[in-house]
C-alpha positions as YAML, in Angstrom:
chain: A
units: angstrom
residues:
- id: 1
  name: MET
  ca: [-0.03, -0.20, -0.07]
- id: 2
  name: ALA
  ca: [2.44, 1.89, 0.50]
- id: 3
  name: GLY
  ca: [5.04, 2.77, -2.09]
- id: 4
  name: ALA
  ca: [7.54, 5.65, -4.11]
- id: 5
  name: VAL
  ca: [7.84, 9.02, -2.17]
- id: 6
  name: ARG
  ca: [6.30, 11.00, -4.60]
- id: 7
  name: GLN
  ca: [6.34, 14.20, -2.27]
- id: 8
  name: PRO
  ca: [10.02, 14.21, -0.92]
- id: 9
  name: ILE
  ca: [10.44, 15.36, 2.14]
- id: 10
  name: ASP
  ca: [14.22, 16.51, 4.11]
- id: 11
  name: GLN
  ca: [14.70, 13.01, 5.84]
- id: 12
  name: ALA
  ca: [17.42, 14.05, 7.50]
- id: 13
  name: SER
  ca: [15.76, 16.86, 9.17]
- id: 14
  name: LEU
  ca: [13.30, 14.70, 10.12]
- id: 15
  name: GLU
  ca: [15.74, 11.62, 11.33]
- id: 16
  name: ARG
  ca: [16.91, 14.98, 13.49]
- id: 17
  name: TYR
  ca: [13.52, 15.74, 14.55]
- id: 18
  name: LEU
  ca: [12.32, 12.56, 15.47]
- id: 19
  name: LYS
  ca: [15.91, 11.60, 17.98]
- id: 20
  name: LYS
  ca: [15.42, 14.73, 20.00]
- id: 21
  name: ASN
  ca: [11.39, 14.78, 20.25]
- id: 22
  name: LEU
  ca: [10.65, 11.41, 19.77]
- id: 23
  name: PRO
  ca: [12.66, 8.96, 20.67]
- id: 24
  name: GLU
  ca: [10.81, 6.05, 20.62]
- id: 25
  name: ILE
  ca: [10.94, 6.01, 16.44]
- id: 26
  name: GLN
  ca: [14.63, 4.63, 16.05]
- id: 27
  name: THR
  ca: [16.75, 6.21, 13.50]
- id: 28
  name: PRO
  ca: [18.02, 6.25, 10.79]
- id: 29
  name: ILE
  ca: [14.36, 5.33, 9.16]
- id: 30
  name: ASP
  ca: [12.96, 4.44, 6.50]
- id: 31
  name: LEU
  ca: [10.22, 6.76, 4.35]
- id: 32
  name: LYS
  ca: [7.39, 5.56, 1.90]
- id: 33
  name: GLN
  ca: [4.50, 7.34, 0.70]
- id: 34
  name: PHE
  ca: [0.58, 6.04, 1.01]
- id: 35
  name: GLY
  ca: [-1.51, 5.95, -2.07]
- id: 36
  name: PHE
  ca: [-4.15, 7.17, -0.19]
- id: 37
  name: GLY
  ca: [-3.76, 10.86, 1.90]
- id: 38
  name: GLN
  ca: [-3.35, 13.25, -1.27]
- id: 39
  name: SER
  ca: [-5.28, 16.13, 0.06]
- id: 40
  name: ASN
  ca: [-3.00, 15.20, 3.22]
- id: 41
  name: PRO
  ca: [0.16, 13.92, 2.08]
- id: 42
  name: THR
  ca: [0.65, 10.53, 4.40]
- id: 43
  name: TYR
  ca: [3.94, 8.67, 4.70]
- id: 44
  name: GLN
  ca: [4.76, 5.30, 5.68]
- id: 45
  name: ILE
  ca: [7.83, 5.43, 8.97]
- id: 46
  name: THR
  ca: [9.91, 2.62, 9.16]
- id: 47
  name: ASP
  ca: [11.85, 2.88, 12.25]
- id: 48
  name: ALA
  ca: [15.79, 0.73, 12.75]
- id: 49
  name: LYS
  ca: [13.56, -1.70, 14.84]
- id: 50
  name: LYS
  ca: [11.54, -2.23, 11.47]
- id: 51
  name: GLN
  ca: [8.29, -0.44, 13.76]
- id: 52
  name: ARG
  ca: [5.97, 0.76, 11.23]
- id: 53
  name: TYR
  ca: [4.05, 4.80, 11.96]
- id: 54
  name: VAL
  ca: [2.26, 7.15, 9.85]
- id: 55
  name: LEU
  ca: [3.86, 10.76, 8.98]
- id: 56
  name: ARG
  ca: [0.38, 12.97, 7.98]
- id: 57
  name: LYS
  ca: [1.10, 16.86, 7.07]
- id: 58
  name: LYS
  ca: [0.02, 19.52, 5.30]
- id: 59
  name: PRO
  ca: [0.96, 19.75, 1.65]
- id: 60
  name: PRO
  ca: [3.34, 21.94, -0.15]
- id: 61
  name: GLY
  ca: [2.75, 25.27, -1.50]
- id: 62
  name: LYS
  ca: [0.44, 28.07, -0.80]
- id: 63
  name: LEU
  ca: [-3.30, 27.00, -0.31]
- id: 64
  name: LEU
  ca: [-6.65, 28.28, -1.49]
- id: 65
  name: SER
  ca: [-7.94, 27.58, 1.78]
- id: 66
  name: LYS
  ca: [-6.71, 28.62, 5.30]
- id: 67
  name: THR
  ca: [-9.04, 26.30, 6.90]
- id: 68
  name: ALA
  ca: [-8.15, 23.04, 4.78]
- id: 69
  name: HIS
  ca: [-5.80, 20.51, 5.86]
- id: 70
  name: ARG
  ca: [-6.01, 21.75, 9.59]
- id: 71
  name: VAL
  ca: [-3.75, 18.35, 10.66]
- id: 72
  name: ASP
  ca: [-3.58, 20.08, 14.20]
- id: 73
  name: ARG
  ca: [-7.28, 19.49, 13.88]
- id: 74
  name: GLU
  ca: [-7.03, 16.15, 13.61]
- id: 75
  name: TYR
  ca: [-4.30, 15.54, 15.63]
- id: 76
  name: ALA
  ca: [-6.59, 17.08, 18.44]
- id: 77
  name: ALA
  ca: [-10.06, 14.52, 17.53]
- id: 78
  name: ILE
  ca: [-7.57, 11.57, 17.41]
- id: 79
  name: HIS
  ca: [-5.42, 11.90, 20.63]
- id: 80
  name: ALA
  ca: [-8.61, 13.24, 22.43]
- id: 81
  name: LEU
  ca: [-10.88, 9.96, 21.22]
- id: 82
  name: GLN
  ca: [-7.49, 7.69, 22.30]
- id: 83
  name: ASP
  ca: [-9.01, 7.16, 26.26]
- id: 84
  name: THR
  ca: [-12.54, 6.76, 25.19]
- id: 85
  name: ASP
  ca: [-14.66, 3.53, 23.48]
- id: 86
  name: VAL
  ca: [-13.76, 4.97, 19.64]
- id: 87
  name: PRO
  ca: [-10.98, 3.26, 18.11]
- id: 88
  name: VAL
  ca: [-8.50, 5.22, 16.87]
- id: 89
  name: PRO
  ca: [-4.70, 5.51, 16.33]
- id: 90
  name: LYS
  ca: [-2.51, 6.71, 19.21]
- id: 91
  name: ALA
  ca: [-1.15, 10.04, 18.53]
- id: 92
  name: TYR
  ca: [2.42, 10.56, 19.01]
- id: 93
  name: ILE
  ca: [2.96, 13.84, 18.51]
- id: 94
  name: LEU
  ca: [2.39, 17.40, 16.75]
- id: 95
  name: CYS
  ca: [4.95, 19.17, 15.06]
- id: 96
  name: GLU
  ca: [4.20, 23.20, 13.83]
- id: 97
  name: ASP
  ca: [7.32, 24.18, 13.12]
- id: 98
  name: ASP
  ca: [7.92, 24.56, 8.81]
- id: 99
  name: SER
  ca: [11.60, 24.30, 8.94]
- id: 100
  name: VAL
  ca: [11.60, 20.54, 10.14]
- id: 101
  name: VAL
  ca: [9.61, 19.04, 6.42]
- id: 102
  name: GLY
  ca: [8.35, 21.72, 5.03]
- id: 103
  name: THR
  ca: [4.77, 22.10, 6.65]
- id: 104
  name: PRO
  ca: [2.85, 21.53, 9.86]
- id: 105
  name: PHE
  ca: [3.12, 17.22, 10.81]
- id: 106
  name: TYR
  ca: [1.65, 14.88, 12.86]
- id: 107
  name: ILE
  ca: [2.82, 11.29, 14.06]
- id: 108
  name: MET
  ca: [0.16, 8.41, 14.86]
- id: 109
  name: GLU
  ca: [0.37, 4.49, 15.63]
- id: 110
  name: PHE
  ca: [0.11, 2.62, 12.19]
- id: 111
  name: LEU
  ca: [-2.87, 0.19, 12.07]
- id: 112
  name: ASP
  ca: [-1.63, -2.90, 10.73]
- id: 113
  name: GLY
  ca: [-5.99, -4.05, 9.70]
- id: 114
  name: ARG
  ca: [-7.54, -4.48, 6.89]
- id: 115
  name: PHE
  ca: [-8.11, -1.34, 4.07]
- id: 116
  name: ILE
  ca: [-11.76, -2.20, 2.66]
- id: 117
  name: THR
  ca: [-12.50, -0.07, -0.52]
- id: 118
  name: ASN
  ca: [-15.82, -2.07, -1.57]
- id: 119
  name: ALA
  ca: [-18.68, -1.02, 0.33]
- id: 120
  name: GLU
  ca: [-20.42, -4.66, -0.20]
- id: 121
  name: ILE
  ca: [-16.85, -6.02, 1.79]
- id: 122
  name: PRO
  ca: [-16.27, -9.08, -1.19]
- id: 123
  name: ASN
  ca: [-14.29, -12.46, -0.14]
- id: 124
  name: VAL
  ca: [-15.73, -12.64, 3.70]
- id: 125
  name: SER
  ca: [-18.14, -14.62, 5.00]
- id: 126
  name: GLU
  ca: [-22.04, -13.87, 5.07]
- id: 127
  name: GLN
  ca: [-21.49, -13.52, 8.92]
- id: 128
  name: ASP
  ca: [-18.31, -11.63, 8.93]
- id: 129
  name: ARG
  ca: [-19.53, -9.42, 6.39]
- id: 130
  name: ARG
  ca: [-22.80, -8.30, 8.14]
- id: 131
  name: GLU
  ca: [-20.58, -8.13, 11.49]
- id: 132
  name: MET
  ca: [-18.38, -5.97, 9.60]
- id: 133
  name: TRP
  ca: [-21.11, -3.47, 8.38]
- id: 134
  name: LYS
  ca: [-22.85, -3.42, 12.19]
- id: 135
  name: ASP
  ca: [-19.64, -2.35, 14.12]
- id: 136
  name: ALA
  ca: [-18.94, 0.48, 11.73]
- id: 137
  name: VAL
  ca: [-22.41, 1.35, 12.42]
- id: 138
  name: ARG
  ca: [-21.84, 0.55, 16.48]
- id: 139
  name: THR
  ca: [-18.64, 2.21, 15.69]
- id: 140
  name: LEU
  ca: [-20.50, 5.83, 13.98]
- id: 141
  name: ALA
  ca: [-22.99, 5.42, 17.12]
- id: 142
  name: LYS
  ca: [-19.85, 5.00, 19.73]
- id: 143
  name: LEU
  ca: [-18.77, 8.79, 18.24]
- id: 144
  name: HIS
  ca: [-21.53, 10.75, 18.79]
- id: 145
  name: ARG
  ca: [-22.07, 9.51, 21.74]
- id: 146
  name: ILE
  ca: [-19.03, 11.14, 23.44]
- id: 147
  name: LYS
  ca: [-19.85, 14.71, 24.34]
- id: 148
  name: PRO
  ca: [-17.39, 17.09, 22.97]
- id: 149
  name: LYS
  ca: [-16.67, 19.25, 26.37]
- id: 150
  name: ASP
  ca: [-16.32, 15.84, 28.26]
- id: 151
  name: VAL
  ca: [-13.12, 15.34, 25.54]
- id: 152
  name: GLY
  ca: [-11.66, 18.94, 25.54]
- id: 153
  name: LEU
  ca: [-12.76, 19.11, 22.22]
- id: 154
  name: GLU
  ca: [-15.86, 21.84, 22.47]
- id: 155
  name: SER
  ca: [-13.54, 24.57, 20.64]
- id: 156
  name: LEU
  ca: [-13.97, 22.31, 17.12]
- id: 157
  name: GLY
  ca: [-17.26, 24.40, 16.38]
- id: 158
  name: LYS
  ca: [-20.52, 25.88, 17.18]
- id: 159
  name: PRO
  ca: [-22.96, 23.61, 19.37]
- id: 160
  name: ASN
  ca: [-25.87, 24.16, 17.06]
- id: 161
  name: GLY
  ca: [-26.86, 24.97, 13.73]
- id: 162
  name: PHE
  ca: [-24.65, 23.11, 11.39]
- id: 163
  name: TYR
  ca: [-27.44, 22.56, 8.62]
- id: 164
  name: LYS
  ca: [-28.03, 26.35, 8.52]
- id: 165
  name: ARG
  ca: [-24.16, 27.26, 8.05]
- id: 166
  name: GLN
  ca: [-24.18, 24.43, 6.15]
- id: 167
  name: LEU
  ca: [-27.40, 25.84, 3.41]
- id: 168
  name: ARG
  ca: [-25.33, 28.98, 3.66]
- id: 169
  name: THR
  ca: [-22.00, 27.44, 2.39]
- id: 170
  name: PHE
  ca: [-23.43, 25.48, -0.45]
- id: 171
  name: LYS
  ca: [-25.83, 27.75, -1.77]
- id: 172
  name: GLY
  ca: [-23.41, 30.98, -1.98]
- id: 173
  name: LEU
  ca: [-20.98, 27.91, -4.10]
- id: 174
  name: ALA
  ca: [-23.49, 27.07, -6.29]
- id: 175
  name: GLU
  ca: [-24.09, 30.11, -6.93]
- id: 176
  name: SER
  ca: [-20.99, 30.58, -7.77]
- id: 177
  name: GLN
  ca: [-20.26, 28.01, -9.76]
- id: 178
  name: ALA
  ca: [-24.16, 28.07, -11.87]
- id: 179
  name: ALA
  ca: [-22.56, 31.09, -13.23]
- id: 180
  name: SER
  ca: [-19.37, 29.65, -14.72]
- id: 181
  name: LYS
  ca: [-19.86, 29.78, -18.51]
- id: 182
  name: ASP
  ca: [-17.48, 26.92, -20.51]
- id: 183
  name: ALA
  ca: [-14.45, 28.48, -21.78]
- id: 184
  name: GLU
  ca: [-15.19, 27.23, -25.72]
- id: 185
  name: THR
  ca: [-19.04, 27.61, -26.25]
- id: 186
  name: GLY
  ca: [-19.17, 30.36, -23.37]
- id: 187
  name: GLN
  ca: [-22.71, 28.42, -22.34]
- id: 188
  name: GLN
  ca: [-23.23, 28.90, -18.17]
- id: 189
  name: VAL
  ca: [-22.72, 25.57, -16.15]
- id: 190
  name: GLY
  ca: [-26.70, 26.29, -15.27]
- id: 191
  name: GLN
  ca: [-28.44, 26.01, -11.95]
- id: 192
  name: LEU
  ca: [-29.45, 22.87, -10.45]
- id: 193
  name: PRO
  ca: [-33.07, 21.21, -10.77]
- id: 194
  name: HIS
  ca: [-35.18, 22.90, -8.05]
- id: 195
  name: PHE
  ca: [-32.85, 25.13, -6.39]
- id: 196
  name: ASP
  ca: [-35.17, 27.58, -5.12]
- id: 197
  name: GLU
  ca: [-37.52, 25.29, -3.87]
- id: 198
  name: PHE
  ca: [-34.61, 23.21, -2.74]
- id: 199
  name: LEU
  ca: [-33.61, 26.83, -0.34]
- id: 200
  name: THR
  ca: [-37.12, 26.93, 1.13]
- id: 201
  name: PHE
  ca: [-37.65, 23.88, 1.85]
- id: 202
  name: PHE
  ca: [-34.45, 23.40, 3.80]
- id: 203
  name: GLY
  ca: [-34.29, 26.59, 5.07]
- id: 204
  name: GLN
  ca: [-37.37, 25.64, 7.11]
- id: 205
  name: GLU
  ca: [-37.13, 25.45, 10.73]
- id: 206
  name: LYS
  ca: [-40.02, 23.49, 11.54]
- id: 207
  name: ASP
  ca: [-38.54, 20.75, 8.77]
- id: 208
  name: GLN
  ca: [-35.09, 20.53, 9.65]
- id: 209
  name: PRO
  ca: [-34.02, 17.85, 12.22]
- id: 210
  name: TYR
  ca: [-33.87, 17.92, 15.51]
- id: 211
  name: ASP
  ca: [-30.39, 20.16, 15.93]
- id: 212
  name: ARG
  ca: [-27.87, 18.47, 17.64]
- id: 213
  name: GLY
  ca: [-24.18, 19.23, 17.78]
- id: 214
  name: VAL
  ca: [-21.32, 16.00, 18.38]
- id: 215
  name: ILE
  ca: [-17.64, 14.83, 17.40]
- id: 216
  name: PHE
  ca: [-18.83, 15.22, 13.66]
- id: 217
  name: HIS
  ca: [-16.22, 12.78, 11.61]
- id: 218
  name: GLY
  ca: [-16.64, 14.50, 8.69]
- id: 219
  name: ASP
  ca: [-16.28, 12.28, 5.87]
- id: 220
  name: TYR
  ca: [-17.36, 8.49, 7.55]
- id: 221
  name: LYS
  ca: [-17.24, 5.39, 5.52]
- id: 222
  name: ILE
  ca: [-16.36, 2.35, 5.02]
- id: 223
  name: ASP
  ca: [-12.92, 3.06, 3.40]
- id: 224
  name: ASN
  ca: [-11.79, 5.47, 6.44]
- id: 225
  name: LEU
  ca: [-12.47, 2.65, 9.06]
- id: 226
  name: VAL
  ca: [-9.36, -0.26, 9.68]
- id: 227
  name: PHE
  ca: [-10.60, -3.41, 10.41]
- id: 228
  name: HIS
  ca: [-8.84, -5.83, 12.63]
- id: 229
  name: LYS
  ca: [-6.80, -8.11, 9.96]
- id: 230
  name: THR
  ca: [-8.72, -11.59, 11.25]
- id: 231
  name: GLU
  ca: [-12.20, -10.62, 12.68]
- id: 232
  name: PRO
  ca: [-15.23, -8.64, 11.65]
- id: 233
  name: ARG
  ca: [-14.67, -5.53, 14.15]
- id: 234
  name: VAL
  ca: [-13.51, -2.03, 13.52]
- id: 235
  name: ILE
  ca: [-9.96, -0.96, 14.80]
- id: 236
  name: GLY
  ca: [-9.22, 2.33, 13.79]
- id: 237
  name: ILE
  ca: [-10.66, 5.36, 11.97]
- id: 238
  name: LEU
  ca: [-9.15, 7.23, 9.69]
- id: 239
  name: ASP
  ca: [-8.91, 10.49, 7.55]
- id: 240
  name: TRP
  ca: [-10.49, 13.47, 10.29]
- id: 241
  name: GLU
  ca: [-10.42, 16.11, 7.61]
- id: 242
  name: LEU
  ca: [-13.14, 17.57, 8.23]
- id: 243
  name: VAL
  ca: [-13.37, 17.08, 11.93]
- id: 244
  name: THR
  ca: [-15.90, 19.42, 13.75]
- id: 245
  name: ILE
  ca: [-18.82, 19.88, 15.66]
- id: 246
  name: GLY
  ca: [-22.01, 18.92, 13.21]
- id: 247
  name: HIS
  ca: [-25.32, 17.03, 12.68]
- id: 248
  name: PRO
  ca: [-24.91, 13.17, 13.71]
- id: 249
  name: LEU
  ca: [-27.47, 12.52, 10.83]
- id: 250
  name: ALA
  ca: [-25.07, 14.13, 8.78]
- id: 251
  name: ASP
  ca: [-22.00, 11.14, 9.18]
- id: 252
  name: LEU
  ca: [-24.96, 8.73, 9.08]
- id: 253
  name: ALA
  ca: [-26.44, 9.73, 5.65]
- id: 254
  name: ASN
  ca: [-22.47, 9.55, 4.39]
- id: 255
  name: LEU
  ca: [-22.26, 5.95, 5.78]
- id: 256
  name: THR
  ca: [-25.40, 4.65, 3.74]
- id: 257
  name: SER
  ca: [-25.19, 6.80, 0.85]
- id: 258
  name: PRO
  ca: [-24.49, 2.96, -1.38]
- id: 259
  name: TRP
  ca: [-27.89, 2.33, -0.91]
- id: 260
  name: THR
  ca: [-28.58, 6.16, -2.25]
- id: 261
  name: ILE
  ca: [-26.55, 6.23, -5.08]
- id: 262
  name: SER
  ca: [-27.75, 2.76, -5.88]
- id: 263
  name: ASN
  ca: [-30.78, 4.86, -7.62]
- id: 264
  name: ALA
  ca: [-28.91, 7.07, -9.25]
- id: 265
  name: THR
  ca: [-28.25, 7.25, -13.51]
- id: 266
  name: GLU
  ca: [-27.83, 4.45, -15.38]
- id: 267
  name: SER
  ca: [-24.06, 5.23, -15.46]
- id: 268
  name: TRP
  ca: [-23.26, 5.60, -11.86]
- id: 269
  name: PRO
  ca: [-23.60, 2.25, -10.71]
- id: 270
  name: ARG
  ca: [-21.30, 1.21, -13.44]
- id: 271
  name: LYS
  ca: [-18.64, 3.80, -12.79]
- id: 272
  name: HIS
  ca: [-18.51, 3.34, -8.79]
- id: 273
  name: ALA
  ca: [-19.15, -0.48, -8.41]
- id: 274
  name: ASP
  ca: [-16.99, 0.07, -5.84]
- id: 275
  name: TYR
  ca: [-19.03, 2.41, -3.35]
- id: 276
  name: ALA
  ca: [-23.10, 1.82, -4.84]
- id: 277
  name: PHE
  ca: [-24.83, -1.50, -5.11]
- id: 278
  name: LEU
  ca: [-28.40, -1.60, -5.70]
- id: 279
  name: GLU
  ca: [-31.21, -2.87, -3.11]
- id: 280
  name: PRO
  ca: [-33.06, -6.35, -3.76]
- id: 281
  name: SER
  ca: [-36.04, -5.67, -5.78]
- id: 282
  name: ASN
  ca: [-33.34, -3.68, -8.71]
- id: 283
  name: SER
  ca: [-33.05, -7.13, -11.10]
- id: 284
  name: ARG
  ca: [-29.39, -5.80, -11.23]
- id: 285
  name: SER
  ca: [-29.27, -6.52, -7.30]
- id: 286
  name: THR
  ca: [-25.51, -7.07, -6.48]
- id: 287
  name: ARG
  ca: [-26.28, -7.98, -3.08]
- id: 288
  name: LYS
  ca: [-27.52, -11.43, -3.79]
- id: 289
  name: ASP
  ca: [-23.58, -12.06, -4.88]
- id: 290
  name: HIS
  ca: [-22.75, -10.64, -1.52]
- id: 291
  name: PRO
  ca: [-25.02, -12.56, 1.31]
- id: 292
  name: GLY
  ca: [-24.81, -10.93, 4.35]
- id: 293
  name: LEU
  ca: [-24.89, -7.17, 3.34]
- id: 294
  name: PRO
  ca: [-27.45, -5.23, 5.50]
- id: 295
  name: THR
  ca: [-30.45, -3.11, 4.52]
- id: 296
  name: LYS
  ca: [-30.46, 0.66, 4.65]
- id: 297
  name: GLU
  ca: [-33.57, 0.32, 7.48]
- id: 298
  name: GLU
  ca: [-31.17, -2.15, 9.74]
- id: 299
  name: CYS
  ca: [-28.41, 0.46, 9.46]
- id: 300
  name: MET
  ca: [-30.73, 2.75, 11.07]
- id: 301
  name: HIS
  ca: [-31.48, 0.50, 13.67]
- id: 302
  name: TRP
  ca: [-28.44, -0.56, 14.65]
- id: 303
  name: TYR
  ca: [-27.77, 3.27, 15.10]
- id: 304
  name: GLN
  ca: [-30.55, 4.00, 17.09]
- id: 305
  name: GLU
  ca: [-29.49, 1.32, 19.62]
- id: 306
  name: GLU
  ca: [-26.47, 2.29, 20.15]
- id: 307
  name: VAL
  ca: [-26.62, 6.11, 20.40]
- id: 308
  name: GLY
  ca: [-28.99, 6.82, 23.04]
- id: 309
  name: PHE
  ca: [-31.37, 9.39, 21.08]
- id: 310
  name: PRO
  ca: [-34.30, 8.75, 18.61]
- id: 311
  name: ILE
  ca: [-34.19, 9.64, 15.56]
- id: 312
  name: SER
  ca: [-37.62, 9.51, 12.87]
- id: 313
  name: GLU
  ca: [-37.86, 8.28, 9.21]
- id: 314
  name: ARG
  ca: [-38.57, 12.34, 8.71]
- id: 315
  name: ASP
  ca: [-35.24, 13.07, 9.71]
- id: 316
  name: ILE
  ca: [-33.71, 10.60, 8.31]
- id: 317
  name: ALA
  ca: [-35.40, 11.19, 4.64]
- id: 318
  name: TRP
  ca: [-34.45, 14.99, 5.28]
- id: 319
  name: ALA
  ca: [-30.82, 14.13, 6.11]
- id: 320
  name: THR
  ca: [-30.65, 12.14, 3.18]
- id: 321
  name: ALA
  ca: [-32.18, 14.45, 1.10]
- id: 322
  name: PHE
  ca: [-29.21, 17.26, 1.95]
- id: 323
  name: ALA
  ca: [-26.80, 14.77, 1.24]
- id: 324
  name: LEU
  ca: [-27.69, 14.43, -1.97]
- id: 325
  name: PHE
  ca: [-28.12, 18.26, -2.59]
- id: 326
  name: ARG
  ca: [-24.62, 18.77, -1.38]
- id: 327
  name: ASP
  ca: [-23.36, 16.31, -3.24]
- id: 328
  name: SER
  ca: [-25.08, 17.81, -6.61]
- id: 329
  name: ILE
  ca: [-23.17, 21.08, -5.52]
- id: 330
  name: ILE
  ca: [-19.97, 19.30, -5.59]
- id: 331
  name: PHE
  ca: [-20.66, 17.88, -9.13]
- id: 332
  name: GLN
  ca: [-22.15, 21.15, -9.91]
- id: 333
  name: GLY
  ca: [-18.58, 22.88, -8.86]
- id: 334
  name: ILE
  ca: [-16.46, 19.50, -11.24]
- id: 335
  name: ALA
  ca: [-18.80, 21.08, -13.92]
- id: 336
  name: ALA
  ca: [-17.73, 24.52, -13.31]
- id: 337
  name: ARG
  ca: [-14.20, 23.73, -13.14]
- id: 338
  name: TYR
  ca: [-14.43, 21.71, -16.33]
- id: 339
  name: ALA
  ca: [-15.76, 24.29, -18.31]
- id: 340
  name: THR
  ca: [-12.99, 26.97, -17.23]
- id: 341
  name: ARG
  ca: [-11.00, 23.81, -18.09]
- id: 342
  name: GLN
  ca: [-9.55, 24.12, -14.96]
- id: 343
  name: ALA
  ca: [-10.15, 20.33, -14.51]
- id: 344
  name: SER
  ca: [-9.51, 19.05, -18.73]
- id: 345
  name: SER
  ca: [-10.13, 15.15, -17.79]
- id: 346
  name: ALA
  ca: [-12.69, 13.24, -19.18]
- id: 347
  name: SER
  ca: [-14.02, 12.21, -16.55]
- id: 348
  name: ALA
  ca: [-14.40, 15.36, -14.58]
- id: 349
  name: LYS
  ca: [-17.04, 15.90, -17.31]
- id: 350
  name: GLU
  ca: [-18.24, 12.52, -16.86]
- id: 351
  name: TYR
  ca: [-18.84, 13.52, -13.04]
- id: 352
  name: GLY
  ca: [-20.19, 17.33, -13.25]
- id: 353
  name: GLN
  ca: [-23.00, 16.23, -15.13]
- id: 354
  name: GLU
  ca: [-24.02, 13.98, -12.37]
- id: 355
  name: ARG
  ca: [-24.89, 17.12, -11.20]
- id: 356
  name: GLU
  ca: [-28.81, 17.18, -12.55]
- id: 357
  name: PRO
  ca: [-29.60, 13.13, -11.72]
- id: 358
  name: PHE
  ca: [-28.38, 13.75, -7.43]
- id: 359
  name: ALA
  ca: [-30.53, 17.12, -7.78]
- id: 360
  name: ARG
  ca: [-33.21, 15.08, -9.22]
- id: 361
  name: MET
  ca: [-32.69, 12.10, -6.49]
- id: 362
  name: ALA
  ca: [-32.46, 14.80, -3.38]
- id: 363
  name: TRP
  ca: [-36.08, 16.18, -4.89]
- id: 364
  name: GLN
  ca: [-37.75, 13.38, -4.26]
- id: 365
  name: LYS
  ca: [-35.69, 12.73, -1.15]
- id: 366
  name: VAL
  ca: [-37.86, 15.81, -0.15]
- id: 367
  name: GLU
  ca: [-40.76, 14.68, -1.41]
- id: 368
  name: GLU
  ca: [-40.77, 11.62, 0.74]
- id: 369
  name: ALA
  ca: [-39.59, 13.67, 3.67]
- id: 370
  name: ARG
  ca: [-43.01, 16.02, 3.48]
- id: 371
  name: ARG
  ca: [-45.22, 12.97, 2.90]
- id: 372
  name: LYS
  ca: [-43.51, 11.24, 6.09]
- id: 373
  name: ALA
  ca: [-45.93, 11.26, 9.31]
- id: 374
  name: ASP
  ca: [-45.13, 14.85, 11.27]
- id: 375
  name: GLY
  ca: [-44.59, 13.40, 14.61]
- id: 376
  name: ARG
  ca: [-41.45, 13.08, 15.86]
- id: 377
  name: PRO
  ca: [-40.26, 10.84, 18.67]
- id: 378
  name: LYS
  ca: [-40.59, 13.41, 22.38]
- id: 379
  name: LEU
  ca: [-37.10, 14.27, 23.23]
...
């Protein structure tokens, strides 16, 4: 998984730093780079005792956003959760001195386990496949049960109003992206179907899920988890770049997105088979080939059993609709970058074309949320 170093760092400088600040890692070291962690470059350190560690750093050069690539936030979250029942790698040290390897970095434990990139979890038994999905859901609930203040993470973000802030952010992005013009034809990317209606629906407080603020991973999904090498359980959550205080249903909607996007355009499941699978009622279902896969409803039930607070079917539908709305704007952004030839590959063009199908799916979920009974659980 770790290979040649694509983004070199000053290894001699790093070794001097380790000798002084983290002598547990014995020099000289061997350095490799992982294929994942493209946003924040991620390296494997093998020390003189053949012990492995992971170094994750801010990318080099001028960054477009001051709030992105916050490795200090990643470190803070992992370090704070080490003494809880949430499985995370041990965080050893944070270095914010640019002079060592060029940008801030932190070093954490190397987790020797299974990295699953396919949500269907192939090549395991029916029992293990079901239990691995159940433990992924259970682990998310463990994270959401923790009160940020109890582990010193209350400064990660505001305790409420997550969806309101998200709506403002994505409204602004969509408006600017829609105005982007194709470099050759001059044609605008255009706005998403039902855009104004989305803003009206999502902006009404009476329709929003009960406002909660939990430790929010931001990209919680199967391929950001490390499973035990032989047992069907999660031993670590990775990629904390988006960690903040947020609404738990946004994480849950992200985890269960394979069921949601299975109903996308014909192209989507074929192009992204590792991330989407189809319900048994569909003639193209792959669940029969992977016995043990739970249904989305089972995942929701497991989550509610573990998390300790009630959520209604209407709230789940609302959160799923918002997740699809957000995705459609992300695809619109890809289309805008393609239009201005900032992303000129054929795959970027295809991704951009998914913006309208995802918006239509989002609108279907809005209508589903409206149909759900208005009686939410008493809190």
